[in-house]
C-alpha positions in Angstrom: 36.8 1.9 -88.3 35.2 3.7 -85.3 37.2 6.5 -83.8 37.1 6.7 -80.0 36.2 10.2 -78.6 37.3 11.6 -75.3 34.3 13.3 -73.7 34.9 13.2 -69.9 33.1 11.6 -68.1 31.4 9.5 -70.8 33.1 6.2 -71.2 31.6 4.7 -74.3 31.8 7.3 -77.0 33.0 6.9 -80.6 32.5 8.3 -84.0 31.5 6.1 -87.0 32.0 8.8 -89.6 29.5 11.6 -88.6 27.3 9.2 -86.6 28.4 9.3 -83.0 27.3 6.8 -80.3 27.6 7.6 -76.6 26.5 6.8 -73.1 24.6 9.2 -70.9 25.5 12.8 -71.7 24.5 14.0 -68.2 28.0 12.7 -67.1 29.8 15.3 -69.2 32.3 17.5 -67.2 33.2 21.0 -68.2 36.0 19.5 -70.2 33.6 17.0 -71.8 31.2 19.8 -72.8 34.1 21.6 -74.5 35.0 18.5 -76.4 31.4 18.0 -77.3 31.1 21.5 -78.6 34.2 21.2 -80.7 32.7 18.4 -82.7 29.8 20.6 -84.1 27.0 18.2 -83.3 23.7 19.1 -85.1 21.3 16.6 -83.5 21.2 14.7 -80.2 18.9 11.6 -80.1 18.3 10.5 -76.5 16.9 7.0 -76.4 16.4 6.8 -72.6 13.1 6.2 -70.9 11.1 9.2 -69.7 11.9 8.4 -66.1 15.6 8.3 -66.9 15.4 11.7 -68.6 13.6 13.1 -65.5 16.0 11.5 -62.9 19.2 12.2 -64.9 18.3 15.3 -67.0 20.2 15.8 -70.2 22.3 19.0 -70.2 20.8 19.5 -73.7 17.2 19.0 -72.8 16.3 22.7 -73.6 18.6 22.7 -76.7 16.7 22.6 -80.0 19.2 19.9 -81.2 17.9 17.5 -78.5 15.2 14.9 -79.4 13.8 12.4 -76.9 12.9 9.1 -78.5 12.3 6.5 -75.7 13.0 3.1 -77.1 11.9 0.9 -74.2 8.6 0.2 -72.7 9.4 -0.3 -69.0 6.1 -2.1 -68.5 7.2 -4.9 -70.9 8.4 -7.8 -68.7 10.6 -9.3 -71.5 12.7 -6.2 -71.4 14.3 -7.6 -68.1 15.1 -11.0 -69.6 18.5 -12.3 -68.7 19.0 -13.3 -72.3 20.3 -10.3 -74.2 19.0 -11.6 -77.5 15.5 -12.0 -76.1 15.6 -8.4 -74.9 16.6 -7.2 -78.3 14.1 -9.3 -80.2 11.3 -7.9 -78.0 12.3 -4.4 -78.8 12.7 -5.1 -82.5 9.3 -7.0 -82.7 7.2 -4.8 -80.5 8.4 -1.3 -81.2 9.4 -0.9 -84.8 7.9 2.6 -85.0 10.2 3.8 -82.3 13.2 2.5 -84.2 11.9 4.2 -87.4 11.5 7.5 -85.6 15.1 7.4 -84.3 16.6 6.5 -87.6 14.4 9.1 -89.4 15.8 11.7 -86.9 19.3 10.7 -88.0 18.4 10.9 -91.7 16.7 14.3 -91.4 19.2 16.0 -89.1 20.9 19.2 -90.4 24.3 18.6 -92.0 26.9 17.6 -89.4 27.6 14.9 -86.8 24.6 13.3 -85.1 24.8 11.8 -81.6 22.8 8.8 -80.5 22.9 8.1 -76.8 21.2 6.1 -74.0 22.4 5.2 -70.5 25.3 2.9 -71.2 25.6 3.5 -74.9 25.4 -0.3 -75.6 21.9 -1.8 -75.9 19.4 0.8 -77.1 22.1 2.9 -78.8 23.6 -0.3 -80.2 20.4 -1.4 -81.8 19.6 1.9 -83.4 23.1 2.2 -84.7 23.1 -1.4 -86.0 19.8 -0.9 -87.9 21.0 2.3 -89.4 24.2 0.8 -90.6 22.6 -2.4 -91.8 19.9 -0.4 -93.7 22.6 1.3 -95.8 24.5 -1.8 -96.5 27.4 -1.8 -94.0 28.5 -5.4 -93.6 27.3 -7.4 -90.6 30.8 -8.2 -89.4 31.6 -4.5 -89.2 28.4 -3.7 -87.3 29.0 -6.6 -84.9 32.6 -5.5 -84.3 31.6 -1.9 -83.5 28.8 -3.1 -81.3 31.2 -5.4 -79.4 33.6 -2.6 -78.6 33.3 -1.9 -74.9 35.1 0.2 -72.2 37.8 -1.7 -70.3 35.7 -1.4 -67.2 33.1 -3.8 -68.6 34.8 -6.9 -67.3 31.8 -9.3 -67.7 30.3 -8.2 -71.0 28.2 -10.9 -72.7 29.2 -12.3 -76.2 28.1 -9.1 -77.8 29.3 -9.7 -81.4 27.6 -13.1 -81.6 24.4 -11.6 -80.3 24.4 -8.9 -83.0 25.2 -11.4 -85.7 22.3 -13.6 -84.7 19.9 -10.6 -84.6 20.9 -9.3 -88.0 21.0 -12.8 -89.7 17.2 -12.9 -90.2 16.4 -9.2 -90.3 16.4 -7.1 -93.4 16.9 -3.7 -91.7 15.9 -1.5 -94.6 12.6 -3.4 -95.2 11.9 -3.4 -91.5 12.4 0.3 -91.1 10.5 1.1 -94.3 7.5 -0.9 -93.0 7.7 0.9 -89.7 7.6 4.4 -91.2 11.0 5.3 -92.5 10.4 6.9 -95.9 12.3 6.0 -99.1 13.6 9.5 -99.2 14.9 9.3 -95.7 16.6 6.0 -96.4 18.3 7.5 -99.5 19.3 10.5 -97.3 21.0 8.1 -94.8 23.0 6.5 -97.6 24.1 9.9 -99.0 24.9 11.2 -95.5 26.8 8.2 -94.0 28.0 5.6 -96.5 31.1 7.4 -97.7 32.6 7.8 -94.2 31.3 4.8 -92.3 33.2 1.7 -91.2 33.5 -1.1 -93.8 35.8 -3.6 -92.2 35.8 -4.8 -88.6 38.9 -4.2 -86.5 41.5 -7.0 -86.2 40.5 -9.6 -83.6 36.8 -8.7 -83.6 35.8 -12.4 -84.0 37.4 -13.2 -80.7 34.6 -11.6 -78.7 
């Protein structure tokens, strides 16, 4: 099961067994930086758009561990759809190479925890994490349960677990990523790196979301 991490002032940070998902790291306080440093992170994958990285610079932007992999195309009108599934489907269908690049970066990182982050740590981060987990065989229910975990301040979150189940129902994540540029060696590396420690069962009550 995911382990919540306390990285002030990030609100949506948790460890899935060496694969850490988070919201915008520019929010880190001095205490947050100390907590981050204590984990021993070896790679930071920033999925935010170029304009976000410029407006809210990552404190790690000059750190060799930091890698910018913008997932969105802000010019794509479907990105702003009110339907979360439509937004996700557009990203999956139109930008497979971006997902493959992000997942490859996880697979090829030096030994140690890898952080994947965007602005809120839900949508772009959620998709990359979901594809990574699905590609190595983590059950859909576990993926959906992790994805549906949200900070208490998100009072009006959409039915997240159902959205992720629908998305993964007709998507073979491993085949999708391999066609998009992930190598077989990188996929094997993901399995060796993550499968032993990752979540395998959803937390109790996950289906209620």
